[in-house]
C-alpha positions as CSV (number, residue, x, y, z in Angstrom):
1,M,-81.5,10.1,45.7
2,F,-80.8,6.4,43.5
3,E,-81.7,7.6,40.3
4,S,-79.0,5.7,38.5
5,L,-79.6,2.2,41.1
6,T,-83.3,2.2,40.1
7,S,-82.9,2.0,36.7
8,R,-80.0,-0.3,36.5
9,V,-81.9,-2.9,39.0
10,S,-85.3,-2.4,37.0
11,R,-83.3,-3.5,34.4
12,A,-81.4,-6.4,36.1
13,L,-85.1,-7.8,37.4
14,S,-86.7,-7.5,34.0
15,Q,-84.2,-10.1,32.4
16,I,-86.1,-12.7,34.6
17,G,-89.2,-14.1,32.9
18,G,-91.1,-17.2,31.0
19,K,-89.7,-19.4,33.6
20,R,-91.3,-22.3,36.1
21,T,-89.1,-21.6,39.0
22,L,-86.4,-19.9,39.7
23,S,-83.0,-21.5,39.7
24,E,-79.2,-20.5,40.1
25,D,-78.7,-20.8,36.3
26,N,-81.8,-18.5,35.9
27,I,-81.0,-15.8,38.6
28,A,-77.3,-15.9,38.6
29,E,-77.2,-12.9,35.7
30,T,-79.7,-10.7,37.2
31,L,-77.7,-11.0,40.3
32,R,-74.6,-10.0,39.1
33,E,-76.0,-7.0,37.3
34,V,-77.4,-6.0,40.5
35,R,-74.3,-6.7,42.4
36,L,-72.5,-4.3,40.3
37,A,-75.3,-2.0,40.5
38,L,-75.0,-1.9,44.1
39,L,-71.3,-1.4,44.0
40,D,-71.6,1.5,41.4
41,A,-74.0,3.0,44.1
42,D,-71.2,2.8,46.7
43,V,-72.6,0.4,49.2
44,A,-70.4,-1.5,51.7
45,L,-69.3,-4.5,49.7
46,S,-70.3,-6.6,53.3
47,V,-74.1,-5.2,52.8
48,V,-73.9,-6.2,49.0
49,Q,-72.8,-9.7,49.8
50,D,-75.4,-10.5,53.1
51,L,-78.4,-8.5,50.9
52,L,-77.3,-11.0,47.9
53,G,-76.8,-14.1,50.1
54,Q,-80.3,-13.6,51.5
55,V,-81.7,-13.2,48.1
56,R,-80.0,-16.3,46.2
57,Q,-81.2,-18.6,49.6
58,R,-84.7,-17.3,49.2
59,A,-85.1,-17.3,45.8
60,L,-83.9,-20.8,44.8
61,G,-86.6,-23.7,44.2
62,S,-89.4,-21.1,44.4
63,E,-91.8,-22.0,43.2
64,V,-93.5,-19.4,41.0
65,S,-97.7,-19.0,41.3
66,A,-99.8,-18.7,38.8
67,S,-101.0,-15.1,39.8
68,L,-97.7,-13.8,40.2
69,S,-94.7,-14.5,36.9
70,P,-91.5,-15.4,37.8
71,G,-89.6,-11.7,37.4
72,Q,-92.6,-10.6,40.4
73,T,-91.6,-13.6,42.6
74,F,-87.9,-12.3,42.1
75,L,-88.9,-8.8,42.6
76,K,-91.1,-9.6,45.7
77,I,-88.4,-11.6,47.3
78,V,-85.7,-8.6,46.5
79,N,-87.7,-6.0,47.7
80,E,-88.2,-8.1,51.0
81,V,-84.6,-8.3,51.7
82,L,-84.0,-4.8,51.1
83,V,-86.4,-3.3,52.9
84,E,-84.9,-5.7,55.7
85,V,-81.3,-4.7,54.8
86,I,-82.5,-0.9,55.1
87,G,-83.9,-1.3,58.8
88,G,-87.6,-3.0,58.3
89,A,-89.9,-0.4,59.7
90,S,-89.9,3.6,60.2
91,E,-88.5,4.5,63.4
92,G,-89.7,7.9,64.7
93,L,-88.2,9.6,67.6
94,N,-88.4,7.9,71.7
95,L,-89.5,10.9,73.6
96,N,-91.5,8.7,76.2
97,T,-89.7,10.5,79.2
98,Q,-89.9,13.1,81.7
99,P,-90.2,16.5,80.2
100,P,-88.0,17.7,78.6
101,A,-86.8,15.0,76.3
102,I,-83.0,15.5,75.5
103,I,-81.8,15.1,71.9
104,L,-77.9,15.4,71.6
105,L,-76.6,15.8,68.0
106,A,-73.2,14.2,67.0
107,G,-71.1,14.2,64.0
108,L,-68.2,15.6,62.1
109,Q,-67.7,19.6,61.1
110,G,-69.4,20.1,58.0
111,A,-72.2,17.1,57.7
112,G,-74.8,19.4,59.0
113,K,-75.7,18.9,62.5
114,T,-76.4,22.8,63.3
115,T,-79.1,22.9,60.6
116,S,-80.6,19.7,61.8
117,A,-81.0,20.8,64.8
118,A,-83.3,23.7,63.6
119,K,-84.8,21.4,61.0
120,L,-85.6,18.9,63.7
121,G,-87.0,21.2,66.0
122,V,-89.4,22.6,63.2
123,W,-90.1,18.5,62.8
124,L,-91.2,17.8,66.1
125,K,-93.1,21.5,66.5
126,E,-95.0,21.2,63.6
127,K,-95.9,17.1,63.5
128,Q,-95.4,16.7,66.9
129,K,-96.8,19.8,68.3
130,K,-94.0,19.9,71.1
131,R,-92.5,23.2,72.2
132,V,-88.8,23.6,71.5
133,M,-85.7,24.7,72.7
134,V,-82.3,24.6,70.7
135,V,-79.1,25.2,71.8
136,S,-75.2,25.3,70.8
137,A,-72.6,23.4,72.7
138,D,-69.7,24.0,69.7
139,I,-67.7,26.5,71.2
140,Y,-64.8,26.2,68.3
141,R,-66.9,27.6,65.9
142,P,-68.3,31.0,66.8
143,A,-70.4,31.2,64.2
144,A,-72.3,28.1,65.0
145,I,-73.9,30.0,67.6
146,E,-75.1,32.8,65.6
147,Q,-75.9,30.2,62.7
148,L,-78.3,28.5,65.4
149,R,-79.6,31.5,66.5
150,T,-81.0,32.5,63.0
151,L,-82.5,29.6,62.0
152,A,-84.4,29.1,65.3
153,D,-85.5,32.9,65.2
154,S,-86.8,31.8,61.3
155,A,-88.8,28.9,62.9
156,S,-90.1,30.3,65.8
157,L,-88.2,28.0,68.1
158,E,-86.9,29.0,71.4
159,F,-83.3,29.2,71.4
160,F,-80.9,29.6,74.6
161,E,-77.9,32.2,74.4
162,S,-74.6,30.3,74.3
163,S,-70.8,32.0,74.2
164,V,-67.7,30.4,73.3
165,D,-66.1,31.6,76.9
166,Q,-68.4,28.9,78.4
167,A,-67.7,25.1,78.8
168,P,-69.9,22.9,76.3
169,A,-70.9,21.2,80.3
170,Q,-71.8,24.5,81.8
171,I,-74.0,25.5,78.6
172,A,-75.7,22.1,78.5
173,K,-76.8,22.6,82.0
174,D,-77.3,26.2,82.1
175,A,-80.1,24.9,78.7
176,L,-81.5,22.4,80.4
177,A,-82.3,24.3,83.2
178,A,-83.8,26.5,81.4
179,A,-85.8,24.3,79.5
180,K,-87.3,22.6,82.7
181,T,-88.6,26.3,83.8
182,Q,-89.8,27.3,80.6
183,F,-91.8,23.6,80.2
184,M,-90.2,22.8,77.4
185,D,-91.2,19.5,75.6
186,V,-87.9,18.8,74.5
187,L,-84.1,20.4,74.4
188,I,-82.4,19.7,71.7
189,V,-78.3,20.0,71.9
190,D,-76.2,20.7,69.2
191,T,-72.5,19.8,69.9
192,A,-69.1,20.3,68.1
193,G,-67.5,18.7,65.2
194,R,-64.1,18.2,64.2
195,L,-62.7,17.5,60.2
196,A,-61.8,13.8,61.6
197,I,-62.4,11.9,64.5
198,D,-60.4,12.5,67.4
199,D,-59.4,11.7,70.9
200,A,-60.4,15.3,72.3
201,M,-63.7,15.5,69.9
202,M,-65.1,12.3,71.2
203,A,-63.9,12.8,74.9
204,E,-66.2,15.9,75.0
205,I,-68.9,14.4,73.3
206,S,-69.4,11.3,76.2
207,S,-68.4,13.7,78.6
208,L,-71.5,15.3,77.8
209,Q,-73.3,12.3,76.7
210,T,-73.0,11.3,80.5
211,Q,-73.9,14.1,81.8
212,L,-77.4,14.5,79.9
213,N,-78.6,11.4,79.5
214,P,-80.4,11.7,76.9
215,I,-83.2,9.5,74.9
216,E,-81.8,10.4,71.9
217,T,-78.2,10.7,70.6
218,L,-78.5,11.3,66.9
219,F,-75.4,11.0,64.6
220,V,-75.8,13.4,61.8
221,V,-74.1,12.6,58.9
222,D,-73.7,13.8,54.9
223,A,-74.8,11.4,52.4
224,M,-73.0,12.3,49.5
225,T,-69.6,10.4,51.6
226,G,-71.1,7.0,50.5
227,Q,-70.3,4.0,52.3
228,D,-67.5,6.3,54.1
229,A,-71.0,7.6,56.1
230,A,-71.5,4.5,57.6
231,N,-67.7,3.8,58.4
232,T,-68.0,7.0,60.2
233,A,-71.0,5.9,61.8
234,K,-69.6,2.9,62.9
235,Q,-66.8,4.6,64.7
236,F,-68.7,7.1,66.8
237,G,-71.3,4.5,67.2
238,D,-68.1,2.5,69.2
239,T,-67.9,5.6,71.8
240,L,-71.6,6.7,72.3
241,P,-74.5,4.8,72.8
242,L,-76.3,6.1,69.4
243,T,-79.8,5.5,68.8
244,G,-80.3,6.4,65.4
245,V,-79.0,8.4,62.2
246,I,-80.0,11.8,60.7
247,L,-79.0,11.2,56.7
248,T,-78.2,15.0,55.5
249,K,-77.8,16.5,52.2
250,A,-79.9,13.3,50.7
251,D,-81.2,15.0,47.9
252,G,-77.4,15.3,46.4
253,D,-76.5,11.9,46.6
254,A,-77.7,10.3,43.4
255,R,-76.2,7.0,44.4
256,G,-77.6,6.0,47.9
257,G,-74.6,4.2,49.1
258,A,-74.9,5.4,52.8
259,A,-78.9,5.1,53.1
260,L,-78.3,1.0,52.1
261,S,-75.0,1.2,54.3
262,V,-75.5,2.7,57.3
263,R,-78.4,0.2,59.4
264,Q,-76.4,-2.9,58.2
265,I,-72.8,-1.0,59.1
266,T,-73.8,0.4,63.0
267,G,-77.1,-1.7,64.0
268,R,-78.9,1.6,64.3
269,P,-81.3,2.6,62.2
270,I,-81.7,5.9,59.5
271,K,-84.7,8.1,61.2
272,F,-84.7,11.2,59.5
273,V,-82.9,12.1,56.0
274,G,-81.9,15.9,54.9
275,Q,-84.3,16.5,51.3
276,G,-83.1,20.1,50.5
277,E,-82.0,23.4,51.9
278,G,-85.5,24.7,53.5
279,I,-85.7,24.3,57.2
280,D,-88.6,22.1,56.7
281,A,-86.7,19.7,54.4
282,L,-86.5,17.0,56.8
283,E,-88.4,14.4,56.4
284,L,-88.7,10.6,58.6
285,F,-86.9,7.4,56.7
286,H,-89.3,5.0,56.1
287,P,-87.1,1.7,54.5
288,D,-90.0,0.1,52.5
289,R,-90.8,3.4,50.7
290,I,-87.1,3.5,49.5
291,A,-86.6,-0.2,48.6
292,S,-89.8,0.7,46.5
293,R,-88.4,3.3,45.1
294,I,-84.7,1.4,44.1
295,L,-86.7,-1.5,43.0
296,G,-89.0,0.9,40.6
297,M,-92.5,0.8,42.0
298,G,-92.3,3.9,42.9
299,D,-93.4,5.9,46.5
300,V,-96.9,7.0,46.1
301,M,-97.4,7.0,50.0
302,S,-94.9,9.8,50.4
303,L,-96.1,11.6,47.1
304,I,-99.3,11.7,49.0
305,E,-98.5,12.7,52.0
306,E,-96.3,15.6,50.3
307,A,-99.7,16.6,48.5
308,E,-101.8,16.9,51.9
309,Q,-98.8,18.8,53.7
310,K,-97.7,21.4,50.6
311,I,-100.7,21.7,48.3
312,D,-102.7,24.5,49.5
313,K,-106.5,23.3,50.4
314,K,-108.2,26.3,50.2
315,K,-107.2,27.0,47.0
316,A,-107.5,23.6,45.9
317,T,-111.3,23.7,47.2
318,K,-112.4,27.2,45.5
319,L,-110.8,25.8,42.2
320,A,-112.7,22.7,42.5
321,K,-115.7,24.4,43.1
322,K,-115.0,26.8,40.6
323,I,-114.8,23.8,37.8
324,Q,-117.5,21.5,39.3
325,K,-119.9,24.7,38.2
326,G,-118.8,24.7,34.9
327,R,-116.5,28.2,35.0
328,G,-113.1,27.4,32.6
329,F,-110.0,27.1,34.1
330,D,-107.8,30.4,33.2
331,L,-104.4,30.8,33.6
332,A,-104.3,32.7,37.0
333,D,-105.5,29.1,37.8
334,F,-102.7,27.8,35.7
335,R,-100.1,29.9,37.6
336,D,-101.6,28.7,41.4
337,Q,-101.1,24.9,39.8
338,I,-97.1,25.7,38.0
339,Q,-96.4,27.0,42.0
340,Q,-98.5,24.2,43.7
341,M,-96.3,21.7,41.6
342,N,-93.1,23.5,42.3
343,N,-93.4,23.0,46.0
344,M,-94.0,19.7,45.5
345,G,-90.4,19.8,44.0
346,G,-91.4,19.7,40.3
347,L,-92.8,17.6,37.9
348,S,-89.2,15.1,37.9
349,G,-89.6,15.0,41.7
350,M,-93.0,14.1,41.3
351,I,-92.3,11.3,38.2
352,D,-89.2,10.0,40.8
353,K,-92.5,8.6,43.6
354,L,-94.6,7.1,40.8
355,P,-94.3,3.4,40.0
356,G,-92.2,2.8,36.9
357,A,-90.5,5.9,36.9
358,A,-87.2,4.0,36.3
359,N,-88.9,2.9,32.4
360,V,-90.0,6.2,31.8
361,A,-87.4,7.6,29.0
362,E,-84.8,9.4,29.9
363,A,-85.7,12.7,27.3
364,A,-89.0,12.6,29.2
365,K,-88.0,13.2,32.8
366,S,-85.4,16.0,30.9
367,R,-88.6,17.5,29.6
368,A,-89.6,17.5,33.4
369,G,-86.7,19.0,35.0
370,Q,-86.3,21.7,32.3
371,Q,-89.7,23.2,33.1
372,N,-89.0,26.5,33.9
373,F,-91.6,27.5,36.8
374,G,-90.3,30.6,37.0
375,Q,-90.4,31.5,33.5
376,M,-93.6,30.2,33.4
377,E,-95.2,32.4,36.3
378,A,-92.6,35.3,34.7
379,M,-95.0,34.9,31.4
380,I,-98.2,34.9,33.1
381,N,-97.4,37.3,35.5
382,S,-96.8,39.7,32.1
383,M,-100.3,39.3,30.9
384,T,-102.9,41.4,31.7
385,P,-105.8,40.2,34.1
386,K,-108.2,40.0,31.1
387,E,-105.5,37.6,28.8
388,R,-105.1,35.6,31.8
389,S,-108.9,35.0,31.7
390,Y,-109.8,34.9,28.4
391,P,-106.5,33.3,26.8
392,D,-107.4,33.1,23.5
393,L,-107.2,37.0,23.5
394,I,-103.6,36.7,23.4
395,S,-102.4,37.6,19.3
396,G,-99.7,37.7,17.6
397,S,-98.9,41.3,18.9
398,R,-99.9,40.3,22.7
399,K,-97.4,37.5,22.6
400,R,-94.4,39.7,21.9
401,R,-95.0,41.9,24.3
402,I,-95.4,39.2,26.7
403,A,-92.3,37.9,25.8
404,M,-90.6,41.0,25.9
405,G,-91.8,42.2,29.8
406,S,-91.0,38.1,31.1
407,G,-87.2,37.8,29.1
408,T,-88.5,35.2,27.1
409,Q,-89.1,34.4,23.7
410,I,-92.3,34.1,21.4
411,Q,-92.2,30.5,21.3
412,D,-92.1,30.1,25.0
413,V,-95.3,31.8,25.3
414,N,-96.8,29.6,22.4
415,R,-95.4,26.8,24.3
416,L,-97.1,28.0,27.8
417,L,-100.2,28.6,25.9
418,K,-100.5,24.9,24.2
419,Q,-99.5,23.8,27.9
420,H,-102.8,25.8,29.5
421,K,-104.9,24.0,26.7
422,Q,-103.9,20.5,27.9
423,M,-104.0,21.2,31.3
424,Q,-107.8,23.0,30.7
425,K,-108.5,19.9,29.4
426,M,-107.7,17.4,32.0
427,M,-109.2,19.7,34.6
428,K,-112.7,19.5,32.4
429,K,-112.2,15.7,33.5
430,L,-111.7,16.2,37.2
431,G,-114.6,18.3,37.3
432,R,-116.9,15.6,35.8
433,K,-115.3,12.5,37.4
434,G,-113.1,14.2,40.3
435,G,-109.9,11.8,42.0
436,M,-106.4,11.7,42.1
437,A,-105.8,10.1,38.9
438,N,-107.1,12.6,37.0
439,M,-104.9,15.3,38.6
440,M,-102.1,13.2,38.2
441,R,-103.1,13.1,34.3
442,G,-103.5,17.1,34.3
443,M,-99.9,17.3,35.8
444,G,-99.2,14.7,32.8
445,G,-100.1,16.9,30.4
446,M,-97.8,19.7,31.4
447,L,-94.8,17.5,31.0
448,N,-95.8,16.6,28.0
449,P,-98.5,18.7,25.7
450,G,-98.6,16.4,22.8
451,G,-100.2,13.7,24.7
452,Q,-98.2,11.2,24.2
453,S,-97.6,8.7,27.0
454,F,-94.4,8.2,28.7
455,G,-95.1,5.2,30.6
456,R,-93.8,1.6,29.8
């Protein structure tokens, strides 16, 4: 999300420099470029006008301090306003009620409500250590009940059985009774949607809202619908007392218009974003981090949190001890690192969270995106245990055998071995000094085995 917007906004902000103050004259062109970038990202016009109006008001006449350049001062102002427009502080779920806390999901058909119900259950179970029950009150789409049952089973969530011959109100009543009996902390209710807003759907969801009196009523919306997502959320918000929004399919939305428009138009915060198809692919929405990414300043906090969650700590500790003892970083270790990076979205996913990502050459990003981890694993798996431990043994004939066994070319094997050498050097530095910086340099070595810098 935000790839094009980040690149264009970063270029626009770089235009200001060498000025003692920020004036109408020297910020006009930059604001024009930022305006065009936001509109192209499908941000609602009213939001764009309000954002730029606030930036202009704060920036005009601002003194440039000795420690900040005009560009840095302007960037600071834009960042502050952007955070306010997107939503200020991150807002999690309010579960401060007598259990079970009821969460009602609303939205149009196809927005991802059923999947979000399961993802939210997993998030509550893993991050909040809550006992969660999910139930489907969607009697109009028979597959919805079965879909939620399957997802709940895969995530070991408690599922309350319902059927299409029951009334939604009865399903909700019975599910709540069961959740109380089984001492559940949270009950998540998935509701029916339509292809478009109609009176019957709104009457039904409004009735369920009144009956259940949920502590959270979350609107689930597809990020790829752009500013229409914000407009639809407003229509639901006019009928329901929404407490927040779940933005789905955010990984498929390169523009980001929905994320920037929803809070301003609806007055309701985005609480979660869906960033993939996996059952655990739901993240808390952090306005400050999103603003930082849009402005090309990276999102290191999210990268660190992702590493904390997804890196196998036992394997990492074992590898660290091995390297500290002076034993080499072999191809089996390299395979483990490939798998770890793949779990974190690959190199391109990591690069997007690093400061200055917008200034990384497109060719470098492209190479990162093209890294085929599956192919690399296949080549390593085609080696003998001895070859993995002693890569220098891999001669021409062995390379041909490995290429044939993994469905690759000899040049692919050569590239893999070169990348391993680069990673091996970085790991030696890691063993001597330690620290996240050396680990990141090691990963950067995989991106560019030749050692060229992709920074500013």
